[in-house]
C-alpha positions as a Markdown table, in Angstrom:
| # | Residue | x | y | z |
|---|---|---|---|---|
| 1 | Met | 56.3 | 74.4 | -33.0 |
| 2 | Lys | 59.6 | 73.2 | -31.6 |
| 3 | Lys | 58.2 | 73.1 | -28.1 |
| 4 | Leu | 55.2 | 71.2 | -29.3 |
| 5 | Cys | 57.3 | 68.6 | -31.1 |
| 6 | Gly | 59.5 | 68.2 | -28.0 |
| 7 | Leu | 56.4 | 67.6 | -25.9 |
| 8 | Val | 55.2 | 65.0 | -28.4 |
| 9 | Leu | 58.5 | 63.1 | -28.3 |
| 10 | Leu | 58.5 | 63.3 | -24.5 |
| 11 | Val | 55.1 | 61.6 | -24.3 |
| 12 | Trp | 56.2 | 58.9 | -26.7 |
| 13 | Ser | 59.4 | 58.4 | -24.7 |
| 14 | Val | 57.4 | 57.9 | -21.5 |
| 15 | Leu | 54.8 | 55.6 | -23.2 |
| 16 | Leu | 57.1 | 53.5 | -25.2 |
| 17 | Cys | 60.1 | 53.1 | -22.8 |
| 18 | Ala | 58.1 | 52.1 | -19.7 |
| 19 | Ala | 59.9 | 49.0 | -18.5 |
| 20 | Glu | 61.4 | 46.7 | -21.2 |
| 21 | Ser | 58.2 | 45.7 | -22.9 |
| 22 | Pro | 56.2 | 48.4 | -24.8 |
| 23 | Val | 52.6 | 49.2 | -23.6 |
| 24 | Leu | 51.4 | 50.3 | -27.1 |
| 25 | Ser | 50.4 | 48.2 | -30.0 |
| 26 | Leu | 48.5 | 48.3 | -33.3 |
| 27 | Pro | 44.9 | 47.1 | -33.2 |
| 28 | Asp | 46.0 | 43.7 | -34.7 |
| 29 | Pro | 49.3 | 41.8 | -35.1 |
| 30 | Ile | 50.8 | 42.5 | -38.5 |
| 31 | Ser | 54.0 | 41.8 | -40.3 |
| 32 | Asn | 55.5 | 42.8 | -43.7 |
| 33 | Asn | 53.6 | 46.0 | -43.4 |
| 34 | Ala | 54.6 | 49.2 | -45.3 |
| 35 | Val | 55.2 | 52.1 | -42.9 |
| 36 | Ala | 55.6 | 55.9 | -43.2 |
| 37 | Met | 55.5 | 59.0 | -41.1 |
| 38 | Leu | 54.2 | 62.6 | -41.6 |
| 39 | Lys | 54.0 | 65.7 | -39.6 |
| 40 | Ile | 50.3 | 66.8 | -39.5 |
| 41 | His | 49.2 | 70.0 | -37.8 |
| 42 | Gly | 52.4 | 70.3 | -35.9 |
| 43 | His | 52.9 | 66.8 | -34.7 |
| 44 | Phe | 54.0 | 63.5 | -36.2 |
| 45 | Glu | 51.7 | 60.6 | -37.1 |
| 46 | Leu | 52.8 | 57.1 | -38.0 |
| 47 | Phe | 51.1 | 54.9 | -40.6 |
| 48 | Ser | 51.1 | 51.1 | -41.0 |
| 49 | Leu | 49.7 | 49.8 | -44.2 |
| 50 | Met | 48.6 | 46.3 | -45.3 |
| 51 | Gly | 50.8 | 43.3 | -44.4 |
| 52 | Ile | 50.1 | 39.7 | -43.1 |
| 53 | Gly | 48.4 | 38.5 | -40.0 |
| 54 | Pro | 49.3 | 35.9 | -37.4 |
| 55 | Gln | 48.2 | 32.9 | -39.4 |
| 56 | Lys | 50.9 | 33.8 | -42.1 |
| 57 | Thr | 48.8 | 32.2 | -44.8 |
| 58 | Trp | 47.9 | 33.6 | -48.2 |
| 59 | Asp | 44.4 | 34.6 | -46.9 |
| 60 | Ala | 45.9 | 36.3 | -43.9 |
| 61 | Val | 47.1 | 39.2 | -46.1 |
| 62 | Thr | 45.1 | 42.4 | -45.4 |
| 63 | Asn | 44.4 | 45.8 | -47.0 |
| 64 | Leu | 43.8 | 47.4 | -43.7 |
| 65 | Gly | 45.7 | 50.5 | -42.6 |
| 66 | Tyr | 46.4 | 52.1 | -39.2 |
| 67 | Arg | 47.2 | 55.6 | -38.2 |
| 68 | Val | 49.1 | 56.1 | -34.9 |
| 69 | Asp | 48.7 | 59.4 | -33.2 |
| 70 | Gly | 52.0 | 60.9 | -32.0 |
| 71 | Val | 50.6 | 62.6 | -28.9 |
| 72 | Ser | 48.4 | 59.9 | -27.4 |
| 73 | Gly | 50.0 | 56.9 | -29.0 |
| 74 | Lys | 46.6 | 55.5 | -29.9 |
| 75 | Ala | 46.0 | 53.8 | -33.2 |
| 76 | Gln | 43.0 | 53.9 | -35.3 |
| 77 | Val | 41.9 | 52.2 | -38.5 |
| 78 | Ile | 41.9 | 54.3 | -41.6 |
| 79 | His | 40.1 | 53.8 | -45.0 |
| 80 | Ala | 41.3 | 50.5 | -46.4 |
| 81 | Val | 43.7 | 50.5 | -49.3 |
| 82 | Pro | 41.8 | 50.2 | -52.5 |
| 83 | Gly | 41.8 | 46.9 | -54.3 |
| 84 | Thr | 40.2 | 43.5 | -54.0 |
| 85 | Ala | 43.1 | 42.1 | -51.9 |
| 86 | Gly | 45.8 | 43.3 | -49.6 |
| 87 | Arg | 49.5 | 43.1 | -50.3 |
| 88 | Ile | 52.8 | 42.3 | -48.7 |
| 89 | Gly | 56.2 | 43.7 | -49.7 |
| 90 | Ala | 54.8 | 47.1 | -50.6 |
| 91 | Met | 56.7 | 50.4 | -50.2 |
| 92 | Ala | 55.4 | 53.5 | -48.4 |
| 93 | Ala | 56.8 | 57.0 | -47.8 |
| 94 | Gly | 55.6 | 60.4 | -46.7 |
| 95 | Ala | 56.1 | 63.3 | -49.1 |
| 96 | Asp | 54.5 | 66.7 | -49.5 |
| 97 | Gly | 52.0 | 66.1 | -46.8 |
| 98 | Arg | 50.7 | 62.8 | -48.2 |
| 99 | Ile | 51.5 | 59.1 | -48.0 |
| 100 | Tyr | 52.5 | 57.3 | -51.1 |
| 101 | Leu | 52.0 | 53.5 | -51.2 |
| 102 | Leu | 53.6 | 51.6 | -54.1 |
| 103 | Gly | 53.7 | 48.1 | -55.5 |
| 104 | Gly | 54.0 | 44.9 | -53.4 |
| 105 | Phe | 52.7 | 41.4 | -53.9 |
| 106 | Val | 49.1 | 40.0 | -54.1 |
| 107 | Val | 49.2 | 36.5 | -52.6 |
| 108 | Tyr | 46.9 | 33.7 | -53.6 |
| 109 | Gln | 46.6 | 30.0 | -52.8 |
| 110 | Gly | 49.7 | 28.4 | -54.5 |
| 111 | Gly | 51.5 | 31.6 | -55.5 |
| 112 | Gly | 51.5 | 35.4 | -55.8 |
| 113 | Met | 52.4 | 38.3 | -58.2 |
| 114 | Pro | 53.8 | 41.8 | -58.0 |
| 115 | Val | 51.5 | 44.7 | -58.9 |
| 116 | Thr | 52.0 | 48.1 | -60.5 |
| 117 | Asp | 49.4 | 49.7 | -58.2 |
| 118 | Ala | 50.4 | 53.1 | -56.9 |
| 119 | Asn | 48.2 | 55.1 | -54.4 |
| 120 | Met | 48.3 | 58.4 | -52.6 |
| 121 | Tyr | 46.6 | 58.8 | -49.2 |
| 122 | Gln | 45.3 | 62.2 | -48.1 |
| 123 | Pro | 45.3 | 62.2 | -44.3 |
| 124 | Asp | 43.0 | 65.2 | -43.8 |
| 125 | His | 40.2 | 63.5 | -45.9 |
| 126 | Asp | 41.0 | 59.9 | -45.1 |
| 127 | Arg | 40.9 | 59.3 | -48.9 |
| 128 | Trp | 43.0 | 57.2 | -51.3 |
| 129 | Ile | 43.6 | 58.4 | -54.9 |
| 130 | Arg | 45.1 | 56.2 | -57.6 |
| 131 | Ile | 48.2 | 57.7 | -59.2 |
| 132 | Ala | 50.2 | 56.6 | -62.3 |
| 133 | Asp | 51.1 | 52.9 | -62.3 |
| 134 | Ile | 54.6 | 51.8 | -61.7 |
| 135 | Pro | 56.3 | 50.9 | -65.1 |
| 136 | Ile | 57.6 | 47.6 | -63.7 |
| 137 | Ala | 55.5 | 45.7 | -61.2 |
| 138 | Val | 57.6 | 45.2 | -58.2 |
| 139 | Gly | 57.8 | 44.5 | -54.5 |
| 140 | Asp | 60.4 | 44.3 | -51.7 |
| 141 | Ser | 62.2 | 47.5 | -53.0 |
| 142 | Val | 64.0 | 50.1 | -51.1 |
| 143 | Ile | 62.1 | 53.4 | -51.2 |
| 144 | Gly | 63.4 | 57.0 | -50.7 |
| 145 | Val | 62.2 | 60.6 | -51.1 |
| 146 | Tyr | 64.3 | 63.4 | -52.6 |
| 147 | Arg | 63.4 | 67.1 | -52.3 |
| 148 | Asp | 59.9 | 66.2 | -51.2 |
| 149 | Arg | 59.2 | 65.6 | -54.9 |
| 150 | Tyr | 60.9 | 62.5 | -56.3 |
| 151 | Ile | 60.3 | 59.0 | -55.0 |
| 152 | Tyr | 62.7 | 56.2 | -55.8 |
| 153 | Leu | 62.1 | 52.5 | -55.9 |
| 154 | Ile | 65.5 | 50.8 | -55.8 |
| 155 | Gly | 65.6 | 47.2 | -57.2 |
| 156 | Gly | 63.3 | 44.5 | -55.9 |
| 157 | Arg | 61.4 | 41.4 | -57.1 |
| 158 | Thr | 59.1 | 41.3 | -60.1 |
| 159 | Thr | 57.1 | 38.5 | -61.6 |
| 160 | Asp | 59.9 | 36.0 | -62.4 |
| 161 | His | 63.2 | 37.7 | -61.7 |
| 162 | Leu | 65.0 | 40.3 | -59.6 |
| 163 | Ile | 65.6 | 43.7 | -61.1 |
| 164 | Ser | 68.4 | 46.3 | -61.0 |
| 165 | Glu | 66.2 | 49.2 | -62.2 |
| 166 | Val | 65.7 | 52.3 | -60.1 |
| 167 | Gln | 62.2 | 53.6 | -60.9 |
| 168 | Met | 61.7 | 57.3 | -60.1 |
| 169 | Tyr | 58.3 | 59.0 | -59.6 |
| 170 | Asp | 57.8 | 62.7 | -60.0 |
| 171 | Leu | 54.8 | 63.5 | -57.7 |
| 172 | Val | 54.4 | 67.0 | -59.3 |
| 173 | Lys | 54.0 | 65.7 | -62.8 |
| 174 | Asn | 52.6 | 62.3 | -61.8 |
| 175 | Thr | 55.0 | 60.5 | -64.1 |
| 176 | Trp | 57.6 | 57.8 | -63.8 |
| 177 | Ser | 61.1 | 57.5 | -65.4 |
| 178 | Lys | 64.3 | 55.5 | -65.0 |
| 179 | Ala | 67.2 | 56.6 | -62.8 |
| 180 | Thr | 70.7 | 55.1 | -62.8 |
| 181 | Ala | 70.4 | 51.4 | -62.1 |
| 182 | Met | 71.8 | 49.5 | -59.1 |
| 183 | Pro | 75.4 | 48.5 | -59.9 |
| 184 | Gly | 75.5 | 45.3 | -57.8 |
| 185 | Ala | 73.7 | 42.0 | -58.0 |
| 186 | Pro | 70.0 | 42.3 | -58.3 |
| 187 | Val | 68.4 | 41.8 | -54.8 |
| 188 | Phe | 65.1 | 41.9 | -53.0 |
| 189 | Gly | 64.2 | 42.3 | -49.4 |
| 190 | His | 67.3 | 44.7 | -49.0 |
| 191 | Ala | 67.1 | 47.6 | -46.6 |
| 192 | Gly | 68.0 | 51.2 | -46.8 |
| 193 | Ala | 66.8 | 54.9 | -47.0 |
| 194 | Leu | 67.5 | 58.2 | -48.7 |
| 195 | Val | 68.8 | 61.1 | -46.5 |
| 196 | Asp | 69.4 | 64.6 | -48.2 |
| 197 | Asp | 70.9 | 63.5 | -51.5 |
| 198 | Thr | 72.3 | 60.1 | -50.5 |
| 199 | Ile | 70.9 | 56.6 | -50.7 |
| 200 | Val | 72.3 | 53.7 | -48.8 |
| 201 | Tyr | 71.1 | 50.2 | -49.1 |
| 202 | Val | 72.4 | 46.8 | -47.8 |
| 203 | Asp | 72.0 | 43.1 | -48.0 |
| 204 | Gly | 68.7 | 41.4 | -49.1 |
| 205 | Ala | 68.5 | 38.2 | -51.1 |
| 206 | Arg | 70.1 | 37.3 | -54.5 |
| 207 | Arg | 69.4 | 34.4 | -56.8 |
| 208 | Asn | 71.4 | 31.3 | -56.2 |
| 209 | Asp | 73.1 | 30.2 | -59.4 |
| 210 | Ser | 74.2 | 26.9 | -58.0 |
| 211 | Ala | 72.5 | 23.9 | -56.2 |
| 212 | Gly | 70.5 | 24.6 | -53.1 |
| 213 | Pro | 67.8 | 27.2 | -52.2 |
| 214 | Lys | 66.7 | 29.6 | -55.1 |
| 215 | Phe | 67.6 | 32.6 | -53.0 |
| 216 | Ile | 70.6 | 33.2 | -50.8 |
| 217 | Pro | 71.8 | 36.1 | -48.6 |
| 218 | Ser | 73.6 | 39.0 | -50.2 |
| 219 | Asp | 76.2 | 41.0 | -48.2 |
| 220 | Glu | 76.7 | 43.9 | -50.6 |
| 221 | Cys | 76.4 | 47.4 | -49.3 |
| 222 | Trp | 76.0 | 50.4 | -51.6 |
| 223 | Lys | 75.8 | 54.2 | -51.4 |
| 224 | Gly | 74.2 | 56.3 | -54.2 |
| 225 | Lys | 74.8 | 60.1 | -54.6 |
| 226 | Ile | 72.0 | 61.9 | -56.5 |
| 227 | Asp | 73.1 | 64.6 | -58.9 |
| 228 | His | 71.8 | 68.0 | -57.8 |
| 229 | His | 71.1 | 69.0 | -61.4 |
| 230 | Asn | 69.6 | 65.7 | -62.6 |
| 231 | Ala | 67.5 | 63.7 | -60.2 |
| 232 | Ala | 67.7 | 60.7 | -62.5 |
| 233 | Lys | 71.5 | 60.5 | -62.3 |
| 234 | Ile | 72.9 | 58.5 | -59.3 |
| 235 | Glu | 76.6 | 57.9 | -58.7 |
| 236 | Trp | 77.0 | 54.5 | -56.9 |
| 237 | Thr | 79.9 | 53.5 | -54.6 |
| 238 | Lys | 80.4 | 50.2 | -52.9 |
| 239 | Leu | 80.6 | 50.3 | -49.1 |
| 240 | Pro | 82.4 | 47.9 | -46.7 |
| 241 | Asn | 80.3 | 45.4 | -44.9 |
| 242 | His | 78.2 | 46.6 | -42.0 |
| 243 | Pro | 78.3 | 45.4 | -38.4 |
| 244 | Gly | 76.9 | 41.9 | -37.8 |
| 245 | Lys | 75.8 | 39.3 | -40.4 |
| 246 | Ala | 74.1 | 40.1 | -43.7 |
| 247 | Ala | 70.3 | 40.1 | -43.2 |
| 248 | Phe | 67.0 | 39.9 | -45.0 |
| 249 | Arg | 64.1 | 42.5 | -44.5 |
| 250 | Ile | 65.9 | 44.6 | -42.0 |
| 251 | Ala | 64.0 | 47.6 | -40.7 |
| 252 | Ala | 65.7 | 50.7 | -42.0 |
| 253 | Gly | 65.0 | 54.5 | -41.9 |
| 254 | Gly | 66.9 | 57.7 | -42.3 |
| 255 | Ser | 67.3 | 61.0 | -40.3 |
| 256 | Glu | 68.4 | 64.3 | -41.9 |
| 257 | Lys | 68.9 | 65.7 | -38.4 |
| 258 | Asp | 71.2 | 62.9 | -37.4 |
| 259 | Ser | 72.8 | 62.5 | -40.8 |
| 260 | Arg | 72.4 | 58.8 | -40.3 |
| 261 | Ile | 70.5 | 55.8 | -41.8 |
| 262 | Tyr | 69.5 | 53.3 | -39.2 |
| 263 | Phe | 69.1 | 49.5 | -39.5 |
| 264 | Ala | 67.6 | 47.0 | -37.0 |
| 265 | Gly | 66.6 | 43.4 | -36.9 |
| 266 | Gly | 65.9 | 41.3 | -40.0 |
| 267 | Ala | 66.9 | 37.6 | -40.5 |
| 268 | Asp | 70.2 | 36.1 | -41.6 |
| 269 | Thr | 68.4 | 33.9 | -44.1 |
| 270 | Pro | 66.0 | 34.8 | -46.9 |
| 271 | Tyr | 62.5 | 33.4 | -46.3 |
| 272 | Asp | 59.0 | 33.2 | -47.7 |
| 273 | Tyr | 56.0 | 35.1 | -46.3 |
| 274 | Asn | 55.5 | 32.5 | -43.6 |
| 275 | Gly | 58.9 | 33.1 | -42.0 |
| 276 | Val | 60.3 | 29.8 | -43.3 |
| 277 | Gly | 63.6 | 30.0 | -45.2 |
| 278 | Tyr | 64.0 | 29.0 | -48.8 |
| 279 | Asp | 66.3 | 26.4 | -47.4 |
| 280 | Gly | 63.4 | 24.9 | -45.4 |
| 281 | Lys | 64.6 | 26.2 | -42.0 |
| 282 | Pro | 62.7 | 28.7 | -39.9 |
| 283 | Ala | 64.2 | 32.2 | -40.0 |
| 284 | Glu | 65.0 | 34.0 | -36.7 |
| 285 | Pro | 65.4 | 37.7 | -36.1 |
| 286 | Ser | 68.9 | 39.3 | -35.7 |
| 287 | Pro | 69.7 | 41.2 | -32.5 |
| 288 | Thr | 72.0 | 43.6 | -34.3 |
| 289 | Ser | 71.1 | 47.3 | -34.8 |
| 290 | Phe | 73.5 | 49.6 | -36.5 |
| 291 | Ala | 73.8 | 52.9 | -38.5 |
| 292 | Tyr | 75.6 | 54.5 | -41.4 |
| 293 | Asn | 77.0 | 57.9 | -40.5 |
| 294 | Leu | 76.8 | 60.1 | -43.6 |
| 295 | Arg | 79.2 | 62.7 | -42.1 |
| 296 | Ser | 82.0 | 60.3 | -41.1 |
| 297 | Glu | 81.1 | 57.9 | -43.9 |
| 298 | Lys | 81.5 | 55.0 | -41.4 |
| 299 | Trp | 79.4 | 52.3 | -39.9 |
| 300 | Glu | 78.4 | 52.5 | -36.3 |
| 301 | Leu | 77.2 | 49.7 | -34.0 |
| 302 | Leu | 74.1 | 50.6 | -32.0 |
| 303 | Asn | 73.5 | 47.4 | -30.2 |
| 304 | Asp | 74.7 | 43.8 | -30.9 |
| 305 | Asn | 72.1 | 42.4 | -28.4 |
| 306 | Thr | 68.9 | 44.4 | -29.1 |
| 307 | Pro | 66.1 | 43.2 | -26.8 |
| 308 | Asn | 63.2 | 41.4 | -28.4 |
| 309 | Pro | 64.5 | 41.6 | -31.9 |
| 310 | Thr | 62.1 | 41.4 | -34.9 |
| 311 | Met | 62.2 | 40.7 | -38.6 |
| 312 | Asp | 60.1 | 40.9 | -41.7 |
| 313 | His | 60.0 | 44.7 | -41.9 |
| 314 | Arg | 59.4 | 47.2 | -44.7 |
| 315 | Gly | 61.0 | 50.1 | -42.7 |
| 316 | Leu | 61.5 | 51.9 | -39.5 |
| 317 | Leu | 60.5 | 55.5 | -38.5 |
| 318 | Val | 63.1 | 57.8 | -36.9 |
| 319 | Thr | 61.9 | 60.2 | -34.2 |
| 320 | Gly | 63.9 | 62.5 | -32.0 |
| 321 | Glu | 63.7 | 60.0 | -29.2 |
| 322 | Gly | 64.4 | 56.8 | -31.0 |
| 323 | Leu | 63.6 | 54.3 | -33.8 |
| 324 | Val | 60.0 | 53.3 | -34.0 |
| 325 | Ile | 59.2 | 49.8 | -35.3 |
| 326 | Leu | 55.6 | 48.9 | -36.0 |
| 327 | Gly | 54.8 | 45.2 | -35.9 |
| 328 | Gly | 56.9 | 42.5 | -37.5 |
| 329 | Met | 57.8 | 38.9 | -36.6 |
| 330 | Glu | 59.4 | 38.0 | -33.2 |
| 331 | Lys | 61.3 | 34.8 | -32.3 |
| 332 | Gly | 59.5 | 31.7 | -33.5 |
| 333 | Gln | 58.1 | 33.6 | -36.5 |
| 334 | Gln | 55.4 | 35.0 | -34.2 |
| 335 | Val | 53.6 | 38.0 | -35.8 |
| 336 | Thr | 53.3 | 40.9 | -33.4 |
| 337 | Gly | 51.4 | 44.2 | -33.2 |
| 338 | Arg | 53.9 | 45.8 | -30.8 |
| 339 | Ile | 55.0 | 49.4 | -31.3 |
| 340 | Val | 58.6 | 49.5 | -30.1 |
| 341 | Leu | 61.0 | 52.4 | -29.6 |
| 342 | Leu | 64.7 | 51.6 | -29.8 |
| 343 | Pro | 67.1 | 54.2 | -28.4 |
| 344 | Lys | 69.8 | 55.8 | -30.5 |
| 345 | Pro | 73.1 | 55.6 | -28.4 |
| 346 | Val | 76.0 | 55.0 | -30.7 |
| 347 | Lys | 79.4 | 53.4 | -30.0 |
| 348 | Ala | 81.9 | 53.5 | -32.8 |
| 349 | Tyr | 82.2 | 50.4 | -34.9 |
| 350 | Leu | 85.8 | 49.8 | -35.8 |
| 351 | Gln | 86.2 | 48.5 | -39.2 |
């Protein structure tokens, strides 16, 4: 199996790293799409679920999903996510051989609302199954999986406010409960991941309590340690600021093999689904990519001038050859379907 996985990653390296521009793409440009990865029959497959198309209007939100084969790099359309409308700001994760898709926002002309929808996708049968609803309707949370059983939704935005709650789903019992809440300011559009027993999340947007735009950047970074005897108990510790500026909707993903959580792109100003900031100015992607090293407990700078940066992400997928980003918004708020592989060389970031 190790030889097969190595061959798969070699194929991806050749396909994705040819020249500076990738040769692979999703069937359609898409942004704010939930992403996840699974190993199926010995090789990995990537999933892009829902999101918003190039028009960036309320009626450009889709419920389509794509499955990208790890050997050929080809993408195919899977059974659409159930429901009368697509969503943005949803969260997805692979666990126990299935994809879990949770929450997000339904957008309509003149507004939008978060949902409690929770669905499980069975890849072998191309079938969606409804699971227990999320207790608090939410979107733009950070998602993480612990012991291939517990799924955490950390903070996010609900109907009329931001929440600090950490909602925990037990996929064996199909039940939800509360875990230890976030200690910092409530945020949405923050980025992070869970590796082994540790959660790290950064930045996002917080409510503005003074004059000006209703949401402003948050620069807080937090680490949470899950109690081995009680999955609902999390010990939170504040971290120093990461390399580069605070950002909104960074692509983030974790790697147990590397003992790192990776971050790339995002925008230095919070914005609405059309890419225009709450301050009325168009948002632009950040060229900074960085990581948190769980062994050294330090930040590391990957690249402060990442080529063709993107924003408006719900996650990135870590493979042995690099960091895979599916879609997003490029400069000028242009929605893309590109599948990009970023390398993982690390130079130490001196705090």
